[in-house]
C-alpha positions as CSV (number, residue, x, y, z in Angstrom):
1,M,0.0,0.0,0.0
2,T,1.4,3.4,-1.0
3,T,1.8,6.3,1.4
4,Q,-1.0,8.2,-0.3
5,A,-3.4,5.3,-0.1
6,A,-2.6,4.7,3.5
7,A,-3.3,8.3,4.3
8,G,-6.7,8.0,2.8
9,A,-6.0,10.6,0.1
10,P,-8.7,10.8,-2.6
11,E,-8.1,9.2,-6.0
12,L,-10.3,11.5,-7.9
13,S,-10.6,15.3,-7.5
14,V,-13.6,17.0,-9.0
15,V,-12.9,20.7,-9.7
16,V,-16.0,22.9,-10.3
17,P,-15.4,26.6,-11.2
18,I,-18.3,28.7,-10.0
19,G,-19.1,31.5,-12.5
20,T,-22.2,33.6,-13.0
21,R,-24.3,30.6,-14.0
22,F,-24.5,27.5,-11.9
23,D,-27.0,24.8,-11.0
24,D,-28.0,23.5,-7.6
25,L,-24.7,22.7,-5.9
26,D,-26.3,20.3,-3.4
27,A,-27.9,18.3,-6.3
28,L,-24.5,18.2,-8.0
29,C,-22.9,16.7,-4.8
30,N,-25.7,14.2,-4.5
31,D,-25.3,13.2,-8.1
32,L,-21.6,12.7,-7.7
33,R,-22.2,10.4,-4.7
34,R,-24.7,8.4,-6.7
35,V,-22.4,8.1,-9.7
36,L,-18.9,7.8,-8.2
37,G,-19.9,5.8,-5.1
38,P,-20.4,2.5,-6.9
39,L,-16.9,2.9,-8.6
40,G,-15.3,2.3,-5.2
41,K,-12.9,5.3,-5.6
42,R,-12.3,7.9,-3.0
43,Y,-13.0,11.4,-4.3
44,E,-13.2,15.1,-3.3
45,V,-15.1,18.0,-4.7
46,I,-13.4,21.4,-4.9
47,F,-15.6,24.4,-5.6
48,V,-13.7,27.5,-6.8
49,D,-15.8,30.7,-6.4
50,D,-14.5,33.2,-9.0
51,A,-15.2,36.2,-6.8
52,N,-18.9,36.2,-7.3
53,G,-21.4,38.1,-5.1
54,P,-22.2,37.4,-1.5
55,N,-25.2,35.2,-2.4
56,T,-23.1,32.9,-4.4
57,Q,-20.5,32.8,-1.7
58,R,-23.1,31.9,0.9
59,R,-24.5,29.0,-1.3
60,V,-21.0,27.6,-1.9
61,R,-20.2,27.7,1.8
62,E,-23.5,26.0,2.7
63,T,-22.9,23.2,0.3
64,A,-19.3,22.7,1.5
65,G,-20.6,22.5,5.0
66,R,-23.2,19.9,4.3
67,F,-21.0,17.5,2.3
68,S,-17.8,16.2,3.9
69,E,-16.1,15.5,0.6
70,A,-16.5,19.1,-0.5
71,R,-14.2,22.0,-0.1
72,A,-14.6,25.7,-1.2
73,L,-12.0,28.1,-2.4
74,R,-12.7,31.8,-3.2
75,L,-10.6,34.0,-5.5
76,S,-9.9,37.6,-4.3
77,R,-11.1,39.0,-7.6
78,R,-12.6,37.7,-10.8
79,M,-9.9,35.9,-12.8
80,G,-11.8,33.7,-15.3
81,E,-12.4,30.0,-15.6
82,A,-8.8,29.2,-16.6
83,A,-7.5,30.7,-13.3
84,A,-10.2,29.0,-11.3
85,L,-9.3,25.6,-12.8
86,A,-5.6,26.2,-12.1
87,V,-6.3,27.1,-8.5
88,G,-8.6,24.0,-8.1
89,S,-6.0,21.8,-9.7
90,Q,-3.2,23.0,-7.4
91,A,-5.4,22.3,-4.4
92,A,-6.4,18.9,-5.6
93,R,-5.0,15.8,-4.0
94,G,-6.2,13.1,-6.4
95,E,-4.1,11.8,-9.3
96,I,-7.1,12.1,-11.6
97,L,-8.8,15.5,-12.1
98,I,-12.5,15.8,-13.2
99,A,-13.3,19.3,-14.5
100,L,-17.0,20.1,-14.5
101,D,-19.1,23.0,-15.6
102,A,-21.3,24.3,-12.7
103,Y,-24.0,24.8,-15.3
104,Q,-24.2,21.2,-16.5
105,H,-24.6,20.5,-20.2
106,I,-24.1,16.8,-19.8
107,S,-25.7,14.5,-17.1
108,L,-23.2,13.2,-14.5
109,E,-24.6,9.7,-15.2
110,H,-22.2,9.6,-18.1
111,L,-19.1,10.4,-16.0
112,P,-17.9,6.7,-15.8
113,K,-17.8,6.7,-19.7
114,L,-15.2,9.5,-19.5
115,L,-13.1,7.6,-16.9
116,E,-12.9,4.4,-18.9
117,P,-10.4,5.6,-21.5
118,L,-7.9,6.6,-18.7
119,A,-7.5,2.9,-17.9
120,Q,-6.6,2.3,-21.5
121,G,-3.7,4.7,-21.5
122,M,-5.4,8.0,-22.3
123,D,-4.2,11.1,-20.4
124,L,-7.1,13.4,-21.3
125,V,-10.7,12.6,-22.1
126,C,-13.0,15.3,-23.3
127,A,-16.8,15.2,-23.5
128,W,-18.3,15.8,-27.0
129,R,-21.9,16.9,-26.8
130,Y,-23.6,14.8,-29.4
131,P,-26.3,15.1,-30.4
132,R,-26.4,18.8,-29.7
133,Q,-29.5,20.6,-28.4
134,D,-28.4,24.1,-29.6
135,K,-30.1,25.5,-32.6
136,G,-29.8,28.5,-34.9
137,L,-27.0,31.0,-34.5
138,S,-25.6,29.4,-31.3
139,R,-25.1,26.1,-33.0
140,L,-23.7,27.7,-36.2
141,A,-21.2,29.8,-34.2
142,S,-20.0,26.7,-32.2
143,D,-19.6,24.6,-35.3
144,A,-17.7,27.4,-37.1
145,F,-15.4,27.9,-34.1
146,N,-14.5,24.2,-33.9
147,A,-14.1,23.9,-37.6
148,A,-11.7,26.8,-37.6
149,A,-9.7,25.3,-34.8
150,R,-9.4,22.0,-36.7
151,W,-8.2,23.8,-39.8
152,L,-5.6,25.9,-37.9
153,T,-4.2,23.0,-35.8
154,K,-5.0,19.9,-37.8
155,A,-6.3,18.4,-34.5
156,D,-9.5,16.3,-34.7
157,V,-11.5,18.4,-32.1
158,H,-15.3,18.8,-32.2
159,D,-16.4,20.4,-29.0
160,L,-13.9,22.8,-27.5
161,N,-16.5,24.7,-25.6
162,C,-17.6,21.7,-23.5
163,R,-16.1,22.0,-20.0
164,M,-16.6,18.4,-18.9
165,R,-13.1,16.7,-19.0
166,V,-11.2,14.0,-17.2
167,M,-7.4,14.2,-17.1
168,R,-4.3,13.2,-15.2
169,R,-2.9,15.8,-12.8
170,E,0.5,15.7,-14.4
171,L,-1.0,17.0,-17.7
172,V,-2.5,20.1,-16.0
173,K,0.8,20.9,-14.4
174,D,2.6,20.5,-17.7
175,I,0.4,22.8,-19.7
176,P,0.0,26.4,-18.5
177,S,-3.3,28.1,-19.2
178,Y,-4.6,31.6,-19.0
179,G,-7.5,33.7,-20.2
180,D,-9.8,31.5,-22.3
181,L,-7.1,29.2,-23.6
182,H,-8.3,26.4,-21.2
183,R,-10.8,25.4,-23.9
184,F,-7.8,24.5,-26.2
185,L,-6.3,22.1,-23.7
186,P,-6.7,19.0,-25.9
187,I,-4.8,20.8,-28.7
188,F,-1.9,21.8,-26.5
189,A,-1.9,18.4,-24.9
190,G,-1.7,16.6,-28.2
191,R,1.2,18.8,-29.4
192,R,3.2,18.0,-26.3
193,G,2.7,14.2,-26.7
194,W,-0.1,13.5,-24.3
195,H,-2.7,11.1,-25.5
196,W,-6.3,12.4,-25.6
197,C,-9.7,11.5,-27.1
198,E,-13.3,12.7,-27.2
199,V,-16.3,10.7,-26.1
200,Q,-19.7,11.4,-27.5
201,L,-22.3,12.1,-24.8
202,P,-25.8,13.5,-25.2
203,Q,-26.4,17.1,-24.3
204,M,-29.1,17.7,-21.7
205,P,-32.3,19.2,-23.0
206,G,-32.7,22.9,-22.3
207,K,-29.0,23.5,-21.7
208,H,-27.7,25.9,-24.3
209,E,-24.7,28.1,-24.9
210,V,-24.9,31.8,-24.0
211,G,-23.6,34.8,-25.9
212,A,-25.1,33.8,-29.3
213,F,-26.3,37.3,-29.9
214,N,-23.4,39.1,-28.1
215,P,-20.9,40.6,-30.5
216,K,-18.3,40.7,-27.8
217,S,-18.2,36.9,-27.6
218,Y,-17.5,36.6,-31.3
219,V,-14.7,39.1,-31.1
220,G,-13.2,37.1,-28.2
221,R,-13.5,33.8,-30.0
222,F,-11.8,35.3,-33.1
223,L,-8.9,36.7,-31.0
224,D,-8.6,33.3,-29.3
225,L,-8.2,31.6,-32.7
226,L,-5.5,34.1,-33.6
227,T,-3.7,33.4,-30.4
228,L,-4.1,29.6,-31.0
229,A,-2.7,30.0,-34.5
230,F,0.4,31.8,-33.2
231,L,1.0,29.5,-30.2
232,T,0.7,26.4,-32.3
233,R,2.5,27.5,-35.4
234,F,4.9,30.3,-34.7
235,V,5.7,30.4,-31.0
236,K,9.2,28.9,-31.7
237,R,9.7,30.5,-35.1
238,P,8.4,34.1,-34.9
239,L,10.3,35.2,-37.9
240,H,8.0,33.0,-40.1
241,F,5.1,35.0,-38.8
242,F,6.4,38.5,-38.6
243,G,8.7,37.9,-41.6
244,L,5.8,36.9,-43.8
245,I,3.8,40.1,-42.9
246,G,6.9,42.3,-43.2
247,S,7.9,40.8,-46.5
248,A,4.5,41.4,-47.9
249,S,4.6,45.1,-46.8
250,L,8.1,45.5,-48.1
251,A,7.3,43.9,-51.4
252,M,4.2,46.2,-51.9
253,G,6.4,49.3,-51.1
254,L,9.1,48.2,-53.5
255,L,6.6,47.7,-56.3
256,L,5.1,51.1,-55.8
257,S,8.6,52.6,-55.7
258,L,9.4,50.9,-59.0
259,Y,6.2,52.2,-60.6
260,L,6.9,55.7,-59.4
261,S,10.5,55.5,-60.6
262,Y,9.2,54.5,-64.1
263,E,6.9,57.5,-64.1
264,K,9.8,59.8,-63.1
265,L,12.6,58.5,-65.2
266,V,10.7,57.3,-68.3
267,L,7.6,59.4,-68.5
268,G,9.2,62.5,-66.9
269,E,6.3,63.1,-64.5
270,G,6.8,64.6,-61.1
271,I,6.2,62.4,-58.1
272,G,7.3,64.5,-55.2
273,H,3.7,65.8,-54.6
274,R,2.0,62.4,-54.9
275,P,0.6,60.6,-51.8
276,L,1.6,57.3,-53.5
277,L,5.2,58.1,-52.8
278,L,4.6,58.5,-49.1
279,L,2.6,55.3,-49.1
280,A,5.5,53.4,-50.7
281,I,8.0,54.8,-48.2
282,L,5.7,53.9,-45.3
283,L,5.2,50.3,-46.5
284,I,9.0,49.8,-46.9
285,V,9.7,51.2,-43.4
286,I,6.9,49.2,-41.8
287,G,7.9,46.0,-43.5
288,I,11.5,46.3,-42.3
289,Q,10.3,47.0,-38.7
290,I,7.9,44.1,-38.6
291,A,10.5,41.7,-40.0
292,S,13.0,43.0,-37.4
293,I,10.5,42.1,-34.6
294,G,10.5,38.5,-35.9
295,L,14.3,38.5,-36.1
296,L,14.6,39.7,-32.5
297,G,12.2,37.0,-31.4
298,E,14.4,34.4,-33.2
299,L,17.4,35.7,-31.3
300,M,15.6,35.5,-28.0
301,I,14.5,31.9,-28.6
302,F,18.0,30.9,-29.7
303,T,19.4,32.4,-26.5
304,H,16.9,30.5,-24.3
305,A,16.7,27.4,-26.5
306,R,18.1,25.2,-23.7
307,D,15.3,26.2,-21.4
308,L,12.5,25.5,-23.9
309,Q,10.9,22.1,-23.8
310,D,7.9,21.2,-25.9
311,Y,7.9,17.4,-25.1
312,V,7.1,15.2,-22.2
313,V,9.2,12.2,-20.9
314,K,6.3,9.9,-20.0
315,E,8.3,6.8,-19.0
316,T,11.9,5.9,-18.2
317,L,13.0,2.3,-18.6
318,E,16.3,1.2,-17.0
319,S,18.0,-2.1,-17.1
320,P,18.7,-3.7,-13.7
321,S,22.1,-2.9,-12.2
322,P,24.7,-5.6,-12.8
323,L,25.6,-7.8,-9.9
């Protein structure tokens, strides 16, 4: 028996970030008892209150007081779901983390189906809401977002917005997350060599995404995709990104300069008063500056190349020592 098992530490840690929307927390704990109890595994529930109002704080404390397996953490100010998950993961004692959305889109009855692939060698298992209950603009926006992520990263992801995931604690420690990048966890995990998969689970009726008619949410998702593209393609070769943009600007400026030179030298027309000359000079200067940013990024990466590690040593095999 290991030291951890002897001490009665939980094997599973359920982390539930509490945002502005959440269901009955007492019902959630009762459902977890009914679903996880027959599995014969010790577990804990960690509620992370993302600096909500006093009413939410009171409800979280009451639930934590009524259920012995529950604990409550409260952030000093609103930090977002990624920070709440990180705080809950750091406080977790189990080797397996279960991330749940406090506003459940999938019934907890399906939780054992997410735990099964871990016994088969998976490190991260993500719920894939299928069939979906969303309709109209909300469904279209979600499908477009996932399709764009697949195209940018070549990862076979279908439901990045679903918060219900099961993972090993080492994976969470290995992959830093901030802002809204927690939704891209399977993409980052796959790029670092962790094994992950999706499991199709039916979405609960009446549970839909929010923000379908909020322009701010679409702007945020677009910026998240830009960040994803840069982090997955150019984070270790910034000159490829900035050099491409700088080269395009420089080429346009040089073409305009050649055209103006032709008008001046061949046609004999004056160009000193033309705005096109200023545009050509501006494009050349901007192109050089943007390419220089990429070059400086390459120099910084080369300097710190020994400290950069985008792989994971999952297992070390050693031959027995000779007698």
